[in-house]
C-alpha positions in Angstrom: 79.4 99.5 118.3 78.0 96.4 117.3 76.7 93.8 119.8 76.2 89.9 119.2 72.3 89.3 119.3 73.0 86.8 122.3 73.6 90.1 124.4 70.4 92.1 123.3 70.2 94.0 126.7 73.2 96.1 126.2 72.7 99.7 124.7 74.4 100.6 121.6 74.1 103.4 119.1 71.9 102.7 116.1 73.8 101.7 113.0 73.2 103.7 109.7 74.1 103.2 105.9 73.3 105.7 103.3 71.7 105.3 99.8 75.1 104.2 98.0 75.5 101.4 100.6 72.1 100.3 100.0 72.7 100.0 96.2 75.7 98.3 96.7 74.1 95.8 99.1 71.4 95.2 96.4 73.8 94.9 93.6 75.6 92.1 95.6 72.3 90.6 96.6 71.7 90.0 93.0 75.2 88.4 92.5 77.5 88.1 95.5 80.5 87.5 93.1 79.6 90.2 90.5 82.8 92.0 89.2 83.3 95.3 90.8 83.3 96.9 87.4 79.6 95.6 86.9 78.7 96.6 90.7 80.1 100.1 89.9 78.1 100.7 86.8 74.8 99.7 88.5 75.3 101.7 91.7 76.6 105.0 90.1 80.0 105.1 91.7 83.7 104.2 90.9 85.2 100.6 91.2 87.4 102.1 94.0 84.5 103.5 95.8 82.3 100.5 95.7 85.1 98.2 97.0 85.8 100.6 99.7 82.1 100.9 100.8 81.8 96.9 100.7 85.0 96.5 102.8 83.6 99.2 105.5 80.3 97.5 105.7 81.9 94.3 106.2 84.4 95.1 108.9 81.3 96.7 110.7 79.7 93.5 110.5 76.5 94.5 108.6 77.2 92.8 105.4 78.6 89.2 104.5 78.8 87.4 101.1 78.8 83.5 101.2 78.7 80.7 99.1 75.9 78.3 99.8 74.9 74.7 98.6 71.8 74.2 97.0 71.0 71.2 98.9 68.6 69.4 96.6 71.1 69.3 93.8 73.6 67.3 95.8 74.1 64.5 98.2 75.1 66.9 100.9 72.1 66.7 103.2 68.4 67.9 103.4 66.7 70.8 105.4 64.3 70.3 108.4 62.6 73.5 109.4 61.7 73.1 113.2 59.1 75.3 115.0 60.1 75.3 118.8 58.3 76.2 121.9 60.6 77.1 124.9 60.0 77.3 128.5 58.9 80.6 129.5 61.6 83.0 130.0 64.1 80.8 128.5 63.6 81.3 124.5 66.7 83.5 124.2 69.0 81.1 126.1 67.4 78.1 124.0 68.2 80.2 120.8 71.8 81.0 121.7 72.4 77.2 122.4 70.8 76.0 119.1 72.7 78.8 117.1 76.1 77.5 118.5 75.3 74.0 116.8 77.2 73.2 113.8 74.2 71.1 112.7 72.0 74.4 112.4 72.0 76.8 109.6 69.4 79.2 110.6 67.8 80.3 113.9 65.1 83.2 114.4 63.4 84.2 117.5 59.7 84.8 116.6 56.3 85.9 118.1 53.2 83.9 117.4 52.6 80.3 117.6 56.2 79.3 118.1 59.0 80.9 119.9 61.9 79.9 117.5 62.2 78.7 114.1 65.5 76.7 113.5 66.8 75.1 110.1 68.5 71.7 110.9 70.6 70.1 108.1 71.4 66.6 108.1 73.0 64.1 105.6 70.6 61.3 106.3 67.7 60.2 108.4 70.0 58.6 111.1 71.6 61.9 111.5 68.4 63.8 111.6 67.1 61.5 114.4 70.1 62.2 116.4 69.7 65.9 116.1 66.4 66.1 116.7 65.7 63.3 119.4 69.2 62.3 121.0 71.4 65.4 120.8 69.0 68.3 120.6 70.8 71.5 121.7 68.7 73.2 124.6 66.4 70.1 125.0 66.0 71.0 128.8 64.7 74.4 127.8 62.3 73.2 125.0 58.8 72.3 125.8 57.8 71.1 122.2 58.8 71.2 118.7 57.1 70.6 115.4 59.1 69.5 112.4 58.5 70.6 108.8 60.6 68.9 106.3 61.5 71.1 103.1 60.9 69.0 99.9 61.1 71.5 96.9 62.0 75.0 96.7 59.8 77.6 94.6 62.6 80.5 95.3 65.7 80.9 97.4 67.4 83.8 99.0 69.9 84.1 96.3 67.0 85.1 93.9 65.7 87.8 95.9 65.7 91.1 94.6 65.7 94.0 97.1 64.0 96.4 94.7 66.7 99.1 95.2 68.0 99.0 91.6 66.5 99.1 88.3 64.9 96.0 87.0 67.4 95.5 84.5 70.0 95.2 87.0 69.0 91.6 87.7 69.6 90.6 84.1 72.9 92.4 84.0 74.3 91.2 87.1 72.9 87.6 87.5 74.7 84.6 86.2 72.5 82.6 83.4 72.7 79.6 85.5 70.6 81.2 88.4 67.1 80.7 87.0 64.0 80.3 89.2 63.3 77.3 90.9 60.0 77.1 90.0 61.1 76.7 86.3 64.0 74.1 86.8 64.0 71.2 84.6 66.4 69.0 86.7 64.1 68.1 89.7 63.9 64.4 88.7 67.8 64.2 88.0 69.6 62.0 90.5 71.8 64.5 92.6 75.5 64.4 91.9 78.0 63.7 94.7 80.4 66.4 94.9 84.3 65.8 94.2 86.9 66.5 97.2 88.1 69.5 95.4 84.3 70.8 94.9 83.8 70.2 98.7 87.0 72.2 99.6 85.8 75.1 97.3 82.5 75.2 98.7 83.8 75.1 102.2 86.2 78.0 101.6 83.4 80.1 99.9 81.0 79.6 102.8 83.3 81.6 104.9 83.7 84.3 102.3 82.0 84.1 98.9 84.2 86.7 97.3 87.5 85.1 97.8 89.6 85.4 94.6 90.4 82.1 92.6 94.1 82.7 93.1 93.7 82.9 97.0 91.3 79.9 97.0 94.0 77.9 94.8 97.0 78.7 97.5 94.7 77.9 100.3 93.8 74.6 99.0 97.0 73.6 97.5 95.6 73.4 93.8 96.3 75.2 90.6 94.2 78.1 89.7 92.9 76.3 86.7 91.5 73.3 88.5 89.8 75.4 91.2 88.4 77.8 88.5 86.9 74.8 86.7 85.6 73.4 89.8 83.8 76.6 90.6 82.4 76.9 87.0 81.0 73.5 87.3 79.3 74.1 90.6 77.8 77.6 89.5 76.7 76.1 86.0 74.8 73.1 87.7 73.3 75.5 90.2 74.8 73.7 93.0 76.8 76.8 94.2 75.1 79.9 94.9 75.9 83.2 96.5 74.0 85.2 99.3 74.5 88.4 100.8 73.6 88.4 104.5 72.3 91.6 105.9 69.7 92.8 108.2 66.5 93.6 106.2 65.9 96.7 108.3 69.1 98.2 106.7 67.2 98.0 103.5 64.4 99.6 104.3 62.4 96.5 105.4 61.2 96.6 109.0 59.0 93.6 109.1 60.7 90.4 108.6 58.3 87.1 109.2 57.7 83.5 108.0 54.3 82.3 106.6 53.2 78.7 107.2 50.5 77.7 104.9 48.1 74.7 104.3 47.1 74.4 100.8 45.0 71.8 98.9 47.5 69.3 97.5 46.4 69.9 93.8 46.7 73.3 94.3 50.3 73.6 96.0 52.2 74.4 92.6 50.0 77.3 91.3 50.0 78.7 95.1 53.6 78.4 95.2 54.5 80.1 91.8 51.7 82.8 92.6 53.4 83.5 96.3 57.2 83.2 94.9 56.4 86.1 92.4 55.6 88.6 95.2 58.6 91.1 95.8 58.6 90.4 99.6 59.3 86.8 99.3 62.9 85.8 100.1 62.6 82.0 100.5 59.7 79.7 99.5 59.4 75.9 99.5 57.1 73.2 99.5 57.0 71.1 102.7 55.2 68.3 104.4 53.0 67.9 107.5 50.6 70.3 108.7 52.1 73.2 106.8 52.9 72.2 102.9 54.1 75.8 101.5 56.5 77.6 103.9 57.9 80.9 103.3 60.5 83.9 104.6 59.2 87.1 103.7 60.0 90.8 104.3 57.9 93.9 104.0 58.6 97.7 104.6 56.3 98.1 107.8 54.6 95.8 110.2 51.2 97.7 109.3 51.7 96.3 105.9 51.0 92.7 107.3 47.2 93.7 107.4 46.9 93.9 103.7 49.4 91.3 103.1 47.5 88.6 104.9 44.0 89.6 103.2 45.4 90.5 99.6 48.3 88.2 99.1 47.8 85.2 101.4 44.1 85.3 101.4 44.3 85.3 97.3 46.2 82.2 97.0 44.5 79.2 95.3 43.5 76.1 97.5 44.3 78.0 100.8 43.1 76.2 103.8 44.9 77.6 106.8 47.6 80.0 107.5 49.9 81.0 110.4 52.3 84.1 110.7 55.4 84.0 113.0 57.0 87.5 113.1 60.7 87.8 113.6 62.2 89.6 116.7 65.7 88.9 115.7 67.7 86.4 113.4 70.4 84.8 115.2 71.9 82.6 112.6 71.6 82.9 108.8 73.3 80.6 106.2 75.5 78.9 108.9 76.8 82.3 110.2 75.8 84.2 113.4 74.4 87.4 112.7 75.9 90.7 114.5 72.6 92.9 114.8 73.0 96.8 115.1 70.6 98.1 117.9 
């Protein structure tokens, strides 16, 4: 039995997966739209077995492949991470209401100096003001907020390697267009607006990133060739990427957390590049405000945080201050409410 994270007090048996399931997830994390022939080659199973395992994981609610927009390459909006303090005893209720908001891309219940971390996405400043000040979900349950605008990515979740496959798998599975954000050459290029067809393709793949071109064409009322061209444009420009949504604990990562760092401005690029290379870094971005480097991380065990804080965070150039918020549960990721095995 699977339960929504909004009903965490109901008992349910622990979900388990085996090593083949984990390898399939790892392959799809490297490329959510990888052909089954390539997935099968790297996981050591037949195409039929790989597809059957994938369908079973998806039906159990443990896995989902989605298409996502890289916002800084488009005119589709910008991200604002908000650290939320909730009224005592009302944090889960606030999280559930924030999760239901169509303006919210990510919600995590955390411990530490914040109760919740929420990612709002808005098209412009007027829309962001409405979200944060006029129509803030669960405002009656919130005592304070701290907004942290995301301004430039060092790495994103689509680049994360679980480490469960050989190092060569990334080169064999990832598309050539999926390059490290650190090394992008187009930061100063004006973002391009999406065409109506491109927006429709992105919206459809947001629900199921493995939808075949033929099915997309039928649902959108366009020819397969036009849909394929639109997808190719989006992928080649780095606008459209694919992410595999799965609980890190199923892959052997029991510690999920965010780091909030204050770095000397002239050392920010060096610190960001250094931390982006750590195998536990899923997402890392420069930001503004009290914290100018923010990351989403995983480690095998909570005990590993001891050496991580001293040996990884402590070794960053220009470090002035740091904060860690440990995830209790991720309720929404990449626009989708997560279903959590308990």
